[in-house]
Wavefront OBJ file of the C-alpha trace (Angstrom):
o trace
v -3.712 40.782 78.855
v -1.586 38.655 81.085
v -4.442 37.453 83.117
v -5.714 35.574 79.961
v -2.526 34.530 79.200
v -2.226 32.817 82.558
v -5.940 31.307 82.271
v -5.249 29.986 78.710
v -1.597 28.344 79.850
v -3.573 26.558 82.589
v -5.980 25.205 80.567
v -3.694 23.497 78.145
v -1.734 22.342 80.804
v -4.724 20.594 82.548
v -5.464 18.801 79.077
v -5.581 15.115 78.982
v -2.635 13.341 77.685
v -4.537 11.082 75.224
v -6.030 14.439 73.433
v -2.595 15.524 72.458
v -1.915 12.429 70.202
v -4.800 13.484 67.951
v -1.881 15.388 65.867
v 0.343 12.741 65.678
v -1.678 10.377 63.455
v 0.737 9.678 60.462
v -0.801 8.439 57.245
v 2.304 7.824 55.168
v 5.420 7.439 57.092
v 7.576 7.238 53.804
v 9.121 11.186 54.453
v 11.781 10.770 52.092
v 9.309 9.499 49.351
v 7.149 12.380 49.891
v 9.886 14.930 49.902
v 11.280 13.573 46.404
v 7.724 13.476 45.064
v 7.224 17.459 45.897
v 10.290 18.039 44.537
v 9.758 16.700 41.223
v 6.474 18.244 41.082
v 8.139 21.299 42.162
v 10.672 21.163 39.099
v 7.747 19.881 36.268
v 5.405 22.411 37.123
v 8.028 25.248 36.220
v 7.842 26.715 39.788
v 11.620 26.234 40.616
v 12.052 28.830 37.512
v 9.932 31.328 39.386
v 11.759 30.845 42.582
v 14.924 31.356 40.754
v 13.875 34.554 38.875
v 12.571 35.879 42.259
v 15.903 35.226 44.094
v 17.880 37.157 41.325
v 15.570 39.952 40.995
v 15.566 39.943 44.894
v 18.986 40.103 45.160
v 19.475 43.026 42.549
v 16.706 44.874 44.074
v 18.431 44.414 47.592
v 21.865 45.477 46.430
v 20.230 48.912 44.207
v 18.511 49.816 47.543
v 21.061 49.341 50.259
v 23.291 52.181 51.221
v 26.891 51.590 51.534
l 1 2 3 4 5 6 7 8 9 10 11 12 13 14 15 16 17 18 19 20 21 22 23 24 25 26 27 28 29 30 31 32 33 34 35 36 37 38 39 40 41 42 43 44 45 46 47 48 49 50 51 52 53 54 55 56 57 58 59 60 61 62 63 64 65 66 67 68
């Protein structure tokens, strides 16, 4: 197993530098606008209520099943 990880790490280190730039293509640089749009969608679809209810039920279940 150690031999395989060594071979993989050697292959990754020998990749050309311009190949790593493929993962850094940015379509829309307005990060705060994307966050605001996604948050508004999260609230409008009612998923925030599911999150809050899940947190409350999880907290209650944790307290009921913990010892001490």
